[in-house]
N, C-alpha and C positions, 0 to 999 in steps of 0.2 A: 266623336269626342264626348266623353263623360261630363255630367254636370259638375262632379266633384273637381275634375281638371279645371274646368271653365271657372269655377269659384276660387280654387287656389290661384289661378293666374290673374283673377281680379284683384284679390287681396294683395298679391305681389306688386302689381301696378299702382295700386293706392298706397302701398308702403313706400314704393320707390319716388312716387311723385311727392310724397309728403317729407321727403328727405330734408336735411338741415339746410336752410336758404343760404344763398351765397352772401357772403359778408362784402362789405365794402373795403377794398384793399387800399391803405393809405400808406405812403412813405413821406416821413419828414426829416428834412435835412438835420434840425436840431431837435432834441428829445423833449424839451419844454413845451414846444407846439405839439408834438406827437402825444405828450400826456394830457393835454387838455382834449385833444380830439378824442383819446379814449375815455376820457371822463364823460364826455357827451354822448359819445357813439356806443360805449359799452360792449356788449356781446355782438352787435351788429357791425362792427368795424375790427379789421385786422391792421395793426399799426406796427410800422417797422421804422426805426430811427437811425439814421447815418451816424450822427455825432452823439454818442451816448456814453461817453466815459469822462467823468468830471476828473480823472487823475492824468489825462493826457491833454497837450497843447493843441486845441482845435486848428490852430494856424499851421499846424504841420501836417495836417490831413491830405492824403492822397486817394484819389478814385480807384476802386478796385473793380475786377469783374463781378465780384458779389453784389457790389452797390449797383451795377448796371442791370443785373438780374432783378434786383428787387424793384427798380423803377420800371423796369419792362412789363411787370405784373401789376403795376399799380393802377388804380381807378383815379385816385388823387394824390398830387405830389405837392408839398409844402416846403418852402425855404424862406429864410430871413429876408434876403436881398440887401440893398444898399451897400453892395460890395462886400459883404461880410462873408458870403459863401459863392464866390464868382464861378466856380467849378460846376455850380448847378445850371448856370446859363447854358453852357456848351451841351450839357447832357439834354436838358428839356427842349432844346432848339431842335432835336432830332426824334422826338417822340411822336406817336400818332395823334391825330386831329381829336380822338374821342376820350383822350385822358384830360382831366381838370389840372390846371397848375394855379396854386394860390402863392402869390409873393406877398408876404406880411408888411414889407415896407411900401409896396405899391398900394396896399390896402389903406395905409396911413399917410399915403402922400409923403414919404420920406425919400429923400434923393440921395445919390452917391455923393461922397464927400461929406456926409453928415455922420455923426457918431451913429455906428450900426447896431449898438447894443439896446434895440428898442423894447427888448422884453423886461427891461428894468424900469421902464415907464409904467406905472401901475395901471393906466388906462388901456394899455396895448392888449393885454389878454382878454379884456371885457369886449373889446371891438372885434378881436380874433375869434372869441368864441360864439359871438353872435353870427359873424359870417359863416363859420364852420356848421352851425346848427341849420343854418339856411341850405348849405351845400348838401348836407347829409340828408335832409328832408328831400331835396331834389334827386337825389340819388336813390333814396328809398322811402318814397311817401308812406308807405303802409306802416310804417314805424314813426311817423312824425310826432305823435303823442309822446313817445317815449323820448325822443330827441328833445322836444321842447321841456319837457320835465326835468330832464337832467341838466339843461341850459338854465332853468330856474334854480335848481339847486346849487349848481355852480356860481351863479351870481349872489345867491344868499351866503355862500360860504365865503365869497369874495369880500364880504362886508366886513370881516374881521380883519383883513388886511388894512383896508381903509381906516379902521378905527386904530390900529396900531400906528399907521403912519401919522394920523392926527395927534395921537397921544406924544410922538417923539417930536413932532413939529412944534406943539406946546411946550415941551420941556426944553428944548434945545435949539430954537428958531435963532438963526444966525450964527450959529457955531461954525467957527472957521475950522476947516478940515482940508486934507490934501489927498492925493491918490497917485499912484504909479502910471495907471492907465484909467481911461474914461469909461470904465465897464459900469460903474455904480452911479454915473453922473445924472442920469435921468431920475433915478430914485432920490439921489441926494438934493436935487432941485426941489422936488415935492415936499422933502423934509425941511426946506428952507435953510440948509446949510450954506454958508460961504465958501466956496470951492477954490483953493489955491492951485496954482502951477498947472493950469489948463494946457498951455503950449508945451509943456514938458509930457504931459500925458498924450497928446496927440502924436508927438514924435514916436513915443514908445509904442504907441498902438500900431503905427505904421512901419515900425522896424527902421526908424530913422534916429540916429544918436542926437540927443538933445544938444544945444549950443551951450558952451561954457558958462554962459550968463545964466540959462535957464537952470543948468545944473546947480549952480552956485545959490540961485534964488530958492531952489528946492531944499538945499542943505540948510539955508538960513532959516527959512520956515519952520525947520525942526529944530535947529539949535538953539533959535531965539524964542521957540515957543509961541510962534505965530499961529500955529495950528494945534487942535486938541485930538486929532485922530489920523492916522494915515491908513488908507485902504490900498489893498494891493490884490492882484490876480493870483491866486493859488495855482493855477494851471500853466504858469509861465515861470521859468526859472532863468533869470537873467543877471550878470553881475551888477548892472545898475539898480535893479530891484533889491538884491541883497545888500547892497551898499546902503540905500536909504532905510531898509528895515533895521540895518545895524546901528544908524545913527538914532532912529526913533527909540529904539529900545534902550540905547546907552543914555537918552534923554528922558526917560520914562514917558514917552508919549506912546498911548495905546495904539495897537494895530489890529486890523480887521482884514482877515482873508475872505474874499468872496470868489465865486466860480462862475465861469461862462456856461457851464453845462450842468444841467439838472442831476444831482445825485439820484442814484437808482431807486432808492427806498422811498423817495418823497414825491409828492405831487408838486405842481408848481407853486401853489398857495402856501404849502407848507415849507417849501425851499425859501420863499421870500419871508415868511414869517420867522423862520429860523434866523435868518442873517439879520434881520431888523432887530430880534431880541439880543442877538449877540453884539450888535451896534449900539443898543441901548445899555448893555451891561458894561461895555468898554468905556462909554462916555460917563457912566455913573460911578465907575470905580478907577478913574484915571489917576495917575500919579503914583 
């Protein structure tokens, strides 16, 4: 065997062994969690999201073979919990023990029968990001410095969100508002708003028709100008929502549409900031 041949084989082995490192495969049931994972993991993670379309009602989602294939190859599986995505329970109960599963509601000690829209609580993503950083380091300790740097950058960027919340709280503390569903309620509480018609919202969230008295109370809050803003879910189209929106517009009460799913072109922080700016504009220009 010639020296040239041995040299070529040695070079081939070295090149092959230095090929691209295996990435951490992550599947997130909701794309806002997946977005944060990608921000922290960067080039060292491959993230696939299940609920990824802000123009579709997430409550109408059904599991497909494609989703099962995605999860089968995942190293880390993330979902909201608190009965928001119950279809994930059945899927993850049958996966191999070497896969990691992170339930965000459990991380925050949020129980079933609680408002599951926990990503609208501004503290949630900071806690989630810290946990994800720890998990990625455990998967890939060689790039721990990178993950920590990305986490620090994320927390620095997050400061702008808290400043926006503080600004709106100062301007509009105790402002009376209402909503057709409790999607925005965690954020609303941080902003210091007085939220009307909570029982109506819970029924709508659970696909239960509100009682006649709750419907009347909601309409009265609009027609009698007890509230200064109506928040609704852009992803859910129902006759009841249309009815309340129509009354609000007729009475010149501002309306704000929010989504459950992250718009594809935005990061989580950008998404929250955009909606807060729209809320501020609506309250400053009511009437």
